[in-house]
PyMOL Python script that loads the backbone (N, CA, C, O; Angstrom):
from pymol import cmd

cmd.read_pdbstr("""\
ATOM      1  N   UNK A   1    -104.224  24.107  33.980  1.00  0.00           N
ATOM      2  CA  UNK A   1    -105.069  23.025  34.356  1.00  0.00           C
ATOM      3  C   UNK A   1    -105.223  23.032  35.851  1.00  0.00           C
ATOM      4  O   UNK A   1    -104.260  23.302  36.569  1.00  0.00           O
ATOM      5  N   UNK A   2    -106.400  22.746  36.337  1.00  0.00           N
ATOM      6  CA  UNK A   2    -106.622  22.617  37.770  1.00  0.00           C
ATOM      7  C   UNK A   2    -107.301  21.284  38.008  1.00  0.00           C
ATOM      8  O   UNK A   2    -108.269  20.942  37.329  1.00  0.00           O
ATOM      9  N   UNK A   3    -106.787  20.523  38.984  1.00  0.00           N
ATOM     10  CA  UNK A   3    -107.368  19.231  39.309  1.00  0.00           C
ATOM     11  C   UNK A   3    -107.676  19.192  40.803  1.00  0.00           C
ATOM     12  O   UNK A   3    -106.804  19.493  41.618  1.00  0.00           O
ATOM     13  N   UNK A   4    -108.881  18.832  41.166  1.00  0.00           N
ATOM     14  CA  UNK A   4    -109.277  18.681  42.551  1.00  0.00           C
ATOM     15  C   UNK A   4    -108.829  17.310  43.028  1.00  0.00           C
ATOM     16  O   UNK A   4    -109.223  16.293  42.459  1.00  0.00           O
ATOM     17  N   UNK A   5    -108.016  17.279  44.057  1.00  0.00           N
ATOM     18  CA  UNK A   5    -107.435  16.040  44.522  1.00  0.00           C
ATOM     19  C   UNK A   5    -107.643  15.883  46.044  1.00  0.00           C
ATOM     20  O   UNK A   5    -108.233  16.750  46.689  1.00  0.00           O
ATOM     21  N   UNK A   6    -107.167  14.799  46.588  1.00  0.00           N
ATOM     22  CA  UNK A   6    -107.264  14.536  48.020  1.00  0.00           C
ATOM     23  C   UNK A   6    -105.895  14.698  48.686  1.00  0.00           C
ATOM     24  O   UNK A   6    -105.026  15.422  48.200  1.00  0.00           O
ATOM     25  N   UNK A   7    -105.737  14.011  49.796  1.00  0.00           N
ATOM     26  CA  UNK A   7    -104.537  14.130  50.603  1.00  0.00           C
ATOM     27  C   UNK A   7    -103.270  13.662  49.881  1.00  0.00           C
ATOM     28  O   UNK A   7    -102.172  14.095  50.229  1.00  0.00           O
ATOM     29  N   UNK A   8    -103.405  12.797  48.899  1.00  0.00           N
ATOM     30  CA  UNK A   8    -102.231  12.268  48.205  1.00  0.00           C
ATOM     31  C   UNK A   8    -101.807  13.113  47.018  1.00  0.00           C
ATOM     32  O   UNK A   8    -101.027  12.646  46.188  1.00  0.00           O
ATOM     33  N   UNK A   9    -102.294  14.341  46.909  1.00  0.00           N
ATOM     34  CA  UNK A   9    -102.003  15.187  45.738  1.00  0.00           C
ATOM     35  C   UNK A   9    -100.519  15.384  45.525  1.00  0.00           C
ATOM     36  O   UNK A   9    -100.052  15.335  44.387  1.00  0.00           O
ATOM     37  N   UNK A  10     -99.760  15.605  46.591  1.00  0.00           N
ATOM     38  CA  UNK A  10     -98.318  15.795  46.456  1.00  0.00           C
ATOM     39  C   UNK A  10     -97.623  14.584  45.878  1.00  0.00           C
ATOM     40  O   UNK A  10     -96.770  14.710  44.999  1.00  0.00           O
ATOM     41  N   UNK A  11     -97.978  13.427  46.361  1.00  0.00           N
ATOM     42  CA  UNK A  11     -97.388  12.190  45.861  1.00  0.00           C
ATOM     43  C   UNK A  11     -97.775  11.940  44.393  1.00  0.00           C
ATOM     44  O   UNK A  11     -96.944  11.519  43.588  1.00  0.00           O
ATOM     45  N   UNK A  12     -99.020  12.199  44.065  1.00  0.00           N
ATOM     46  CA  UNK A  12     -99.479  12.021  42.697  1.00  0.00           C
ATOM     47  C   UNK A  12     -98.767  12.982  41.744  1.00  0.00           C
ATOM     48  O   UNK A  12     -98.417  12.604  40.626  1.00  0.00           O
ATOM     49  N   UNK A  13     -98.559  14.190  42.175  1.00  0.00           N
ATOM     50  CA  UNK A  13     -97.841  15.174  41.363  1.00  0.00           C
ATOM     51  C   UNK A  13     -96.405  14.730  41.162  1.00  0.00           C
ATOM     52  O   UNK A  13     -95.883  14.830  40.052  1.00  0.00           O
ATOM     53  N   UNK A  14     -95.758  14.245  42.206  1.00  0.00           N
ATOM     54  CA  UNK A  14     -94.367  13.778  42.093  1.00  0.00           C
ATOM     55  C   UNK A  14     -94.262  12.615  41.095  1.00  0.00           C
ATOM     56  O   UNK A  14     -93.293  12.522  40.341  1.00  0.00           O
ATOM     57  N   UNK A  15     -95.265  11.733  41.099  1.00  0.00           N
ATOM     58  CA  UNK A  15     -95.243  10.572  40.202  1.00  0.00           C
ATOM     59  C   UNK A  15     -95.385  10.969  38.725  1.00  0.00           C
ATOM     60  O   UNK A  15     -94.822  10.311  37.849  1.00  0.00           O
ATOM     61  N   UNK A  16     -96.127  12.033  38.453  1.00  0.00           N
ATOM     62  CA  UNK A  16     -96.387  12.384  37.049  1.00  0.00           C
ATOM     63  C   UNK A  16     -95.704  13.662  36.599  1.00  0.00           C
ATOM     64  O   UNK A  16     -96.025  14.178  35.528  1.00  0.00           O
ATOM     65  N   UNK A  17     -94.771  14.190  37.380  1.00  0.00           N
ATOM     66  CA  UNK A  17     -94.156  15.467  37.016  1.00  0.00           C
ATOM     67  C   UNK A  17     -93.383  15.410  35.689  1.00  0.00           C
ATOM     68  O   UNK A  17     -93.427  16.366  34.915  1.00  0.00           O
ATOM     69  N   UNK A  18     -92.687  14.318  35.421  1.00  0.00           N
ATOM     70  CA  UNK A  18     -91.957  14.201  34.155  1.00  0.00           C
ATOM     71  C   UNK A  18     -92.937  14.192  32.982  1.00  0.00           C
ATOM     72  O   UNK A  18     -92.673  14.820  31.956  1.00  0.00           O
ATOM     73  N   UNK A  19     -94.056  13.497  33.118  1.00  0.00           N
ATOM     74  CA  UNK A  19     -95.069  13.434  32.052  1.00  0.00           C
ATOM     75  C   UNK A  19     -95.687  14.817  31.825  1.00  0.00           C
ATOM     76  O   UNK A  19     -95.914  15.217  30.683  1.00  0.00           O
ATOM     77  N   UNK A  20     -95.960  15.549  32.919  1.00  0.00           N
ATOM     78  CA  UNK A  20     -96.499  16.885  32.778  1.00  0.00           C
ATOM     79  C   UNK A  20     -95.539  17.814  32.041  1.00  0.00           C
ATOM     80  O   UNK A  20     -95.955  18.627  31.216  1.00  0.00           O
ATOM     81  N   UNK A  21     -94.255  17.685  32.349  1.00  0.00           N
ATOM     82  CA  UNK A  21     -93.239  18.490  31.675  1.00  0.00           C
ATOM     83  C   UNK A  21     -93.197  18.183  30.188  1.00  0.00           C
ATOM     84  O   UNK A  21     -93.105  19.099  29.371  1.00  0.00           O
ATOM     85  N   UNK A  22     -93.262  16.903  29.824  1.00  0.00           N
ATOM     86  CA  UNK A  22     -93.270  16.518  28.387  1.00  0.00           C
ATOM     87  C   UNK A  22     -94.487  17.071  27.675  1.00  0.00           C
ATOM     88  O   UNK A  22     -94.436  17.342  26.475  1.00  0.00           O
ATOM     89  N   UNK A  23     -95.576  17.240  28.397  1.00  0.00           N
ATOM     90  CA  UNK A  23     -96.815  17.716  27.802  1.00  0.00           C
ATOM     91  C   UNK A  23     -96.909  19.252  27.842  1.00  0.00           C
ATOM     92  O   UNK A  23     -97.943  19.816  27.484  1.00  0.00           O
ATOM     93  N   UNK A  24     -95.842  19.922  28.272  1.00  0.00           N
ATOM     94  CA  UNK A  24     -95.831  21.377  28.248  1.00  0.00           C
ATOM     95  C   UNK A  24     -96.102  22.048  29.576  1.00  0.00           C
ATOM     96  O   UNK A  24     -96.237  23.270  29.625  1.00  0.00           O
ATOM     97  N   UNK A  25     -96.186  21.287  30.660  1.00  0.00           N
ATOM     98  CA  UNK A  25     -96.404  21.881  31.962  1.00  0.00           C
ATOM     99  C   UNK A  25     -95.149  22.570  32.463  1.00  0.00           C
ATOM    100  O   UNK A  25     -94.084  21.954  32.514  1.00  0.00           O
ATOM    101  N   UNK A  26     -95.259  23.845  32.835  1.00  0.00           N
ATOM    102  CA  UNK A  26     -94.096  24.592  33.304  1.00  0.00           C
ATOM    103  C   UNK A  26     -94.015  24.619  34.822  1.00  0.00           C
ATOM    104  O   UNK A  26     -92.967  24.310  35.390  1.00  0.00           O
ATOM    105  N   UNK A  27     -95.090  24.977  35.477  1.00  0.00           N
ATOM    106  CA  UNK A  27     -95.115  25.083  36.928  1.00  0.00           C
ATOM    107  C   UNK A  27     -96.287  24.257  37.445  1.00  0.00           C
ATOM    108  O   UNK A  27     -97.381  24.280  36.881  1.00  0.00           O
ATOM    109  N   UNK A  28     -96.038  23.530  38.523  1.00  0.00           N
ATOM    110  CA  UNK A  28     -97.112  22.755  39.141  1.00  0.00           C
ATOM    111  C   UNK A  28     -97.057  22.996  40.648  1.00  0.00           C
ATOM    112  O   UNK A  28     -95.990  22.930  41.258  1.00  0.00           O
ATOM    113  N   UNK A  29     -98.220  23.277  41.241  1.00  0.00           N
ATOM    114  CA  UNK A  29     -98.297  23.579  42.665  1.00  0.00           C
ATOM    115  C   UNK A  29     -99.469  22.824  43.265  1.00  0.00           C
ATOM    116  O   UNK A  29    -100.497  22.619  42.620  1.00  0.00           O
ATOM    117  N   UNK A  30     -99.291  22.408  44.534  1.00  0.00           N
ATOM    118  CA  UNK A  30    -100.383  21.849  45.306  1.00  0.00           C
ATOM    119  C   UNK A  30    -100.878  22.926  46.246  1.00  0.00           C
ATOM    120  O   UNK A  30    -100.104  23.490  47.019  1.00  0.00           O
ATOM    121  N   UNK A  31    -102.183  23.216  46.182  1.00  0.00           N
ATOM    122  CA  UNK A  31    -102.796  24.237  46.995  1.00  0.00           C
ATOM    123  C   UNK A  31    -103.817  23.580  47.906  1.00  0.00           C
ATOM    124  O   UNK A  31    -104.652  22.804  47.440  1.00  0.00           O
ATOM    125  N   UNK A  32    -103.763  23.878  49.198  1.00  0.00           N
ATOM    126  CA  UNK A  32    -104.715  23.348  50.153  1.00  0.00           C
ATOM    127  C   UNK A  32    -105.855  24.344  50.335  1.00  0.00           C
ATOM    128  O   UNK A  32    -105.624  25.526  50.589  1.00  0.00           O
ATOM    129  N   UNK A  33    -107.080  23.858  50.203  1.00  0.00           N
ATOM    130  CA  UNK A  33    -108.263  24.722  50.359  1.00  0.00           C
ATOM    131  C   UNK A  33    -109.217  24.115  51.380  1.00  0.00           C
ATOM    132  O   UNK A  33    -109.315  22.894  51.511  1.00  0.00           O
ATOM    133  N   UNK A  34    -109.910  24.976  52.093  1.00  0.00           N
ATOM    134  CA  UNK A  34    -110.904  24.540  53.058  1.00  0.00           C
ATOM    135  C   UNK A  34    -110.365  24.268  54.443  1.00  0.00           C
ATOM    136  O   UNK A  34    -111.083  23.736  55.290  1.00  0.00           O
ATOM    137  N   UNK A  35    -109.089  24.629  54.698  1.00  0.00           N
ATOM    138  CA  UNK A  35    -108.536  24.411  56.025  1.00  0.00           C
ATOM    139  C   UNK A  35    -109.332  25.225  57.049  1.00  0.00           C
ATOM    140  O   UNK A  35    -109.607  26.407  56.842  1.00  0.00           O
ATOM    141  N   UNK A  36    -109.692  24.581  58.140  1.00  0.00           N
ATOM    142  CA  UNK A  36    -110.493  25.223  59.171  1.00  0.00           C
ATOM    143  C   UNK A  36    -111.991  25.201  58.890  1.00  0.00           C
ATOM    144  O   UNK A  36    -112.794  25.552  59.754  1.00  0.00           O
ATOM    145  N   UNK A  37    -112.368  24.785  57.674  1.00  0.00           N
ATOM    146  CA  UNK A  37    -113.780  24.711  57.301  1.00  0.00           C
ATOM    147  C   UNK A  37    -114.255  23.286  57.136  1.00  0.00           C
ATOM    148  O   UNK A  37    -115.361  22.942  57.555  1.00  0.00           O
ATOM    149  N   UNK A  38    -113.430  22.457  56.529  1.00  0.00           N
ATOM    150  CA  UNK A  38    -113.765  21.057  56.310  1.00  0.00           C
ATOM    151  C   UNK A  38    -112.603  20.195  56.763  1.00  0.00           C
ATOM    152  O   UNK A  38    -111.455  20.640  56.768  1.00  0.00           O
ATOM    153  N   UNK A  39    -112.899  18.973  57.140  1.00  0.00           N
ATOM    154  CA  UNK A  39    -111.862  18.063  57.578  1.00  0.00           C
ATOM    155  C   UNK A  39    -112.032  16.745  56.830  1.00  0.00           C
ATOM    156  O   UNK A  39    -113.069  16.102  56.993  1.00  0.00           O
ATOM    157  N   UNK A  40    -111.103  16.323  56.047  1.00  0.00           N
ATOM    158  CA  UNK A  40    -109.836  16.963  55.741  1.00  0.00           C
ATOM    159  C   UNK A  40    -110.007  18.022  54.671  1.00  0.00           C
ATOM    160  O   UNK A  40    -110.964  17.964  53.900  1.00  0.00           O
ATOM    161  N   UNK A  41    -109.096  18.998  54.603  1.00  0.00           N
ATOM    162  CA  UNK A  41    -109.161  19.993  53.539  1.00  0.00           C
ATOM    163  C   UNK A  41    -108.886  19.363  52.180  1.00  0.00           C
ATOM    164  O   UNK A  41    -108.226  18.328  52.092  1.00  0.00           O
ATOM    165  N   UNK A  42    -109.385  19.979  51.138  1.00  0.00           N
ATOM    166  CA  UNK A  42    -109.151  19.497  49.766  1.00  0.00           C
ATOM    167  C   UNK A  42    -107.809  20.000  49.271  1.00  0.00           C
ATOM    168  O   UNK A  42    -107.279  20.995  49.766  1.00  0.00           O
ATOM    169  N   UNK A  43    -107.276  19.308  48.301  1.00  0.00           N
ATOM    170  CA  UNK A  43    -106.027  19.724  47.662  1.00  0.00           C
ATOM    171  C   UNK A  43    -106.324  19.973  46.187  1.00  0.00           C
ATOM    172  O   UNK A  43    -107.056  19.216  45.550  1.00  0.00           O
ATOM    173  N   UNK A  44    -105.750  21.036  45.664  1.00  0.00           N
ATOM    174  CA  UNK A  44    -105.865  21.346  44.252  1.00  0.00           C
ATOM    175  C   UNK A  44    -104.463  21.317  43.649  1.00  0.00           C
ATOM    176  O   UNK A  44    -103.518  21.857  44.224  1.00  0.00           O
ATOM    177  N   UNK A  45    -104.341  20.686  42.496  1.00  0.00           N
ATOM    178  CA  UNK A  45    -103.084  20.745  41.738  1.00  0.00           C
ATOM    179  C   UNK A  45    -103.313  21.750  40.613  1.00  0.00           C
ATOM    180  O   UNK A  45    -104.243  21.608  39.819  1.00  0.00           O
ATOM    181  N   UNK A  46    -102.476  22.742  40.555  1.00  0.00           N
ATOM    182  CA  UNK A  46    -102.553  23.776  39.517  1.00  0.00           C
ATOM    183  C   UNK A  46    -101.331  23.642  38.624  1.00  0.00           C
ATOM    184  O   UNK A  46    -100.203  23.701  39.114  1.00  0.00           O
ATOM    185  N   UNK A  47    -101.531  23.465  37.321  1.00  0.00           N
ATOM    186  CA  UNK A  47    -100.434  23.335  36.364  1.00  0.00           C
ATOM    187  C   UNK A  47    -100.541  24.431  35.327  1.00  0.00           C
ATOM    188  O   UNK A  47    -101.577  24.580  34.680  1.00  0.00           O
ATOM    189  N   UNK A  48     -99.477  25.199  35.166  1.00  0.00           N
ATOM    190  CA  UNK A  48     -99.400  26.229  34.133  1.00  0.00           C
ATOM    191  C   UNK A  48     -98.735  25.621  32.914  1.00  0.00           C
ATOM    192  O   UNK A  48     -97.675  25.004  33.019  1.00  0.00           O
ATOM    193  N   UNK A  49     -99.351  25.795  31.767  1.00  0.00           N
ATOM    194  CA  UNK A  49     -98.819  25.238  30.540  1.00  0.00           C
ATOM    195  C   UNK A  49     -98.248  26.336  29.668  1.00  0.00           C
ATOM    196  O   UNK A  49     -98.782  27.444  29.636  1.00  0.00           O
ATOM    197  N   UNK A  50     -97.178  26.045  28.966  1.00  0.00           N
ATOM    198  CA  UNK A  50     -96.571  27.020  28.065  1.00  0.00           C
ATOM    199  C   UNK A  50     -95.291  26.458  27.501  1.00  0.00           C
ATOM    200  O   UNK A  50     -95.021  25.259  27.572  1.00  0.00           O
ATOM    201  N   UNK A  51     -94.520  27.350  26.943  1.00  0.00           N
ATOM    202  CA  UNK A  51     -93.232  26.980  26.343  1.00  0.00           C
ATOM    203  C   UNK A  51     -92.145  27.631  27.166  1.00  0.00           C
ATOM    204  O   UNK A  51     -92.134  28.848  27.355  1.00  0.00           O
ATOM    205  N   UNK A  52     -91.238  26.817  27.651  1.00  0.00           N
ATOM    206  CA  UNK A  52     -90.128  27.334  28.450  1.00  0.00           C
ATOM    207  C   UNK A  52     -89.210  28.156  27.566  1.00  0.00           C
ATOM    208  O   UNK A  52     -88.864  27.743  26.459  1.00  0.00           O
ATOM    209  N   UNK A  53     -88.822  29.306  28.055  1.00  0.00           N
ATOM    210  CA  UNK A  53     -87.901  30.169  27.335  1.00  0.00           C
ATOM    211  C   UNK A  53     -86.471  29.878  27.796  1.00  0.00           C
ATOM    212  O   UNK A  53     -86.210  29.809  28.998  1.00  0.00           O
ATOM    213  N   UNK A  54     -85.562  29.711  26.868  1.00  0.00           N
ATOM    214  CA  UNK A  54     -84.168  29.462  27.215  1.00  0.00           C
ATOM    215  C   UNK A  54     -83.349  30.625  26.716  1.00  0.00           C
ATOM    216  O   UNK A  54     -83.593  31.153  25.632  1.00  0.00           O
ATOM    217  N   UNK A  55     -82.373  31.022  27.515  1.00  0.00           N
ATOM    218  CA  UNK A  55     -81.527  32.146  27.140  1.00  0.00           C
ATOM    219  C   UNK A  55     -80.608  31.757  25.977  1.00  0.00           C
ATOM    220  O   UNK A  55     -80.089  30.642  25.921  1.00  0.00           O
ATOM    221  N   UNK A  56     -80.425  32.679  25.075  1.00  0.00           N
ATOM    222  CA  UNK A  56     -79.500  32.486  23.976  1.00  0.00           C
ATOM    223  C   UNK A  56     -80.000  31.618  22.833  1.00  0.00           C
ATOM    224  O   UNK A  56     -79.310  31.475  21.824  1.00  0.00           O
ATOM    225  N   UNK A  57     -81.150  31.053  22.966  1.00  0.00           N
ATOM    226  CA  UNK A  57     -81.680  30.194  21.917  1.00  0.00           C
ATOM    227  C   UNK A  57     -82.775  30.942  21.196  1.00  0.00           C
ATOM    228  O   UNK A  57     -83.741  31.401  21.806  1.00  0.00           O
ATOM    229  N   UNK A  58     -82.614  31.062  19.882  1.00  0.00           N
ATOM    230  CA  UNK A  58     -83.636  31.731  19.073  1.00  0.00           C
ATOM    231  C   UNK A  58     -84.674  30.734  18.615  1.00  0.00           C
ATOM    232  O   UNK A  58     -84.365  29.571  18.353  1.00  0.00           O
ATOM    233  N   UNK A  59     -85.877  31.185  18.523  1.00  0.00           N
ATOM    234  CA  UNK A  59     -86.911  30.309  18.052  1.00  0.00           C
ATOM    235  C   UNK A  59     -87.301  30.652  16.618  1.00  0.00           C
ATOM    236  O   UNK A  59     -86.980  31.734  16.126  1.00  0.00           O
ATOM    237  N   UNK A  60     -87.975  29.755  15.966  1.00  0.00           N
ATOM    238  CA  UNK A  60     -88.419  29.992  14.600  1.00  0.00           C
ATOM    239  C   UNK A  60     -87.384  29.597  13.584  1.00  0.00           C
ATOM    240  O   UNK A  60     -86.384  28.952  13.898  1.00  0.00           O
ATOM    241  N   UNK A  61     -87.646  30.001  12.343  1.00  0.00           N
ATOM    242  CA  UNK A  61     -86.730  29.669  11.267  1.00  0.00           C
ATOM    243  C   UNK A  61     -85.528  30.590  11.256  1.00  0.00           C
ATOM    244  O   UNK A  61     -85.620  31.746  11.667  1.00  0.00           O
ATOM    245  N   UNK A  62     -84.392  30.077  10.785  1.00  0.00           N
ATOM    246  CA  UNK A  62     -83.203  30.944  10.709  1.00  0.00           C
ATOM    247  C   UNK A  62     -83.436  32.077   9.712  1.00  0.00           C
ATOM    248  O   UNK A  62     -84.138  31.911   8.714  1.00  0.00           O
ATOM    249  N   UNK A  63     -82.839  33.218   9.998  1.00  0.00           N
ATOM    250  CA  UNK A  63     -82.979  34.390   9.133  1.00  0.00           C
ATOM    251  C   UNK A  63     -82.104  34.229   7.897  1.00  0.00           C
ATOM    252  O   UNK A  63     -80.944  33.828   7.990  1.00  0.00           O
ATOM    253  N   UNK A  64     -82.678  34.546   6.734  1.00  0.00           N
ATOM    254  CA  UNK A  64     -81.914  34.500   5.479  1.00  0.00           C
ATOM    255  C   UNK A  64     -81.495  35.889   5.114  1.00  0.00           C
ATOM    256  O   UNK A  64     -82.319  36.803   5.081  1.00  0.00           O
ATOM    257  N   UNK A  65     -80.204  36.068   4.832  1.00  0.00           N
ATOM    258  CA  UNK A  65     -79.741  37.378   4.348  1.00  0.00           C
ATOM    259  C   UNK A  65     -80.035  37.452   2.867  1.00  0.00           C
ATOM    260  O   UNK A  65     -79.840  36.489   2.124  1.00  0.00           O
ATOM    261  N   UNK A  66     -80.515  38.635   2.446  1.00  0.00           N
ATOM    262  CA  UNK A  66     -80.850  38.817   1.037  1.00  0.00           C
ATOM    263  C   UNK A  66     -79.880  39.726   0.346  1.00  0.00           C
ATOM    264  O   UNK A  66     -80.020  39.984  -0.849  1.00  0.00           O
TER     265      UNK A  66
END
""", "prot")
cmd.dss("prot")
cmd.show_as("cartoon", "prot")
cmd.util.cbc("prot")
cmd.orient("prot")
């Protein structure tokens, strides 16, 4: 997900980081764009969604021996 935000993007991300994690957000970054071109520069929040992998934990149904 990408969201175009303003100067408060970092604060907004901090406020909703727990909610983003519950919804499957793995990584969230604030990216500044337009520096040197526009004043003030825009901020983009980029959130990668997926399933966190944990070591030693198997996913899916347990295997049945036949």
